[in-house]
LUMGURO-573859 format. One record per residue (C-alpha): residue number from 1; x negated, y, z; residue in three letters. Coordinates in steps of 0.2 Angstrom, whole numbers, plus 5000, padded with zeros to 4 digits. Layout:
REM LUMGURO-573859
pos NUM X X Y Y Z Z code Ala
...
END
This chain:
REM LUMGURO-573859
pos 1 X 5000 Y 5000 Z 5000 code Met
pos 2 X 4993 Y 5017 Z 4995 code Ser
pos 3 X 4998 Y 5034 Z 5001 code Thr
pos 4 X 4999 Y 5050 Z 4990 code Glu
pos 5 X 5003 Y 5068 Z 4993 code Thr
pos 6 X 5020 Y 5073 Z 4987 code Leu
pos 7 X 5024 Y 5091 Z 4981 code Thr
pos 8 X 5040 Y 5098 Z 4987 code Lys
pos 9 X 5053 Y 5096 Z 4973 code Pro
pos 10 X 5068 Y 5108 Z 4970 code Glu
pos 11 X 5081 Y 5098 Z 4979 code Thr
pos 12 X 5099 Y 5101 Z 4984 code Thr
pos 13 X 5110 Y 5090 Z 4996 code Pro
pos 14 X 5122 Y 5079 Z 4987 code Glu
pos 15 X 5135 Y 5067 Z 4995 code Gly
pos 16 X 5136 Y 5049 Z 4997 code Thr
pos 17 X 5143 Y 5037 Z 5010 code Asp
pos 18 X 5161 Y 5041 Z 5007 code Thr
pos 19 X 5175 Y 5039 Z 5021 code Thr
pos 20 X 5193 Y 5033 Z 5018 code Asp
pos 21 X 5198 Y 5051 Z 5013 code Asp
pos 22 X 5185 Y 5051 Z 4999 code Asp
pos 23 X 5174 Y 5064 Z 5008 code Ser
pos 24 X 5155 Y 5060 Z 5010 code Pro
pos 25 X 5149 Y 5056 Z 5028 code Lys
pos 26 X 5133 Y 5064 Z 5024 code Met
pos 27 X 5123 Y 5072 Z 5010 code Phe
pos 28 X 5106 Y 5068 Z 5003 code His
pos 29 X 5092 Y 5078 Z 4995 code Tyr
pos 30 X 5092 Y 5076 Z 4976 code Val
pos 31 X 5081 Y 5084 Z 4963 code Lys
pos 32 X 5091 Y 5099 Z 4957 code Lys
pos 33 X 5089 Y 5096 Z 4938 code Asn
pos 34 X 5097 Y 5079 Z 4940 code Lys
pos 35 X 5113 Y 5085 Z 4949 code Ile
pos 36 X 5123 Y 5092 Z 4933 code Ala
pos 37 X 5118 Y 5077 Z 4923 code Glu
pos 38 X 5125 Y 5065 Z 4935 code Ser
pos 39 X 5141 Y 5075 Z 4938 code Ala
pos 40 X 5144 Y 5076 Z 4919 code Val
pos 41 X 5137 Y 5060 Z 4913 code Met
pos 42 X 5141 Y 5049 Z 4928 code Gly
pos 43 X 5122 Y 5044 Z 4929 code Thr
pos 44 X 5115 Y 5039 Z 4946 code His
pos 45 X 5103 Y 5050 Z 4955 code Val
pos 46 X 5089 Y 5045 Z 4968 code Val
pos 47 X 5089 Y 5054 Z 4984 code Ala
pos 48 X 5072 Y 5058 Z 4993 code Leu
pos 49 X 5076 Y 5043 Z 5005 code Cys
pos 50 X 5079 Y 5031 Z 4991 code Gly
pos 51 X 5098 Y 5030 Z 4991 code Glu
pos 52 X 5105 Y 5029 Z 4973 code Val
pos 53 X 5122 Y 5035 Z 4969 code Phe
pos 54 X 5132 Y 5046 Z 4956 code Pro
pos 55 X 5135 Y 5064 Z 4961 code Val
pos 56 X 5153 Y 5066 Z 4966 code Thr
pos 57 X 5154 Y 5080 Z 4979 code Lys
pos 58 X 5145 Y 5096 Z 4983 code Ser
pos 59 X 5140 Y 5100 Z 5001 code Pro
pos 60 X 5148 Y 5115 Z 5011 code Lys
pos 61 X 5138 Y 5124 Z 5024 code Pro
pos 62 X 5137 Y 5114 Z 5040 code Gly
pos 63 X 5139 Y 5097 Z 5031 code Ser
pos 64 X 5129 Y 5083 Z 5039 code Pro
pos 65 X 5113 Y 5079 Z 5030 code Val
pos 66 X 5104 Y 5062 Z 5029 code Cys
pos 67 X 5091 Y 5062 Z 5043 code Pro
pos 68 X 5078 Y 5053 Z 5032 code Ala
pos 69 X 5080 Y 5065 Z 5018 code Cys
pos 70 X 5078 Y 5080 Z 5029 code Lys
pos 71 X 5063 Y 5073 Z 5037 code Glu
pos 72 X 5055 Y 5069 Z 5020 code Ile
pos 73 X 5060 Y 5086 Z 5013 code Tyr
pos 74 X 5053 Y 5095 Z 5029 code Asp
pos 75 X 5037 Y 5086 Z 5027 code Ser
pos 76 X 5034 Y 5091 Z 5009 code Leu
pos 77 X 5023 Y 5106 Z 5005 code Arg
pos 78 X 5033 Y 5122 Z 5004 code Pro
pos 79 X 5033 Y 5132 Z 4987 code Gly
pos 80 X 5029 Y 5117 Z 4976 code Ser
END
């Protein structure tokens, strides 16, 4: 297993893990340029934590964020 330095990608939280009322339980960080493609084409995106899902919802302020994605995002170099 090797390690590498990751640059901080432009990411935006996107939802997955839906509940019975079809609202996501938490949102994941996803590369910004993949969000529109997923929403329009139905393709899957890969979150920073490795979760794979199609974009179906947009986060609102205060929405819960995946702790693993947040930890990875916060550890990346700023401004990259």
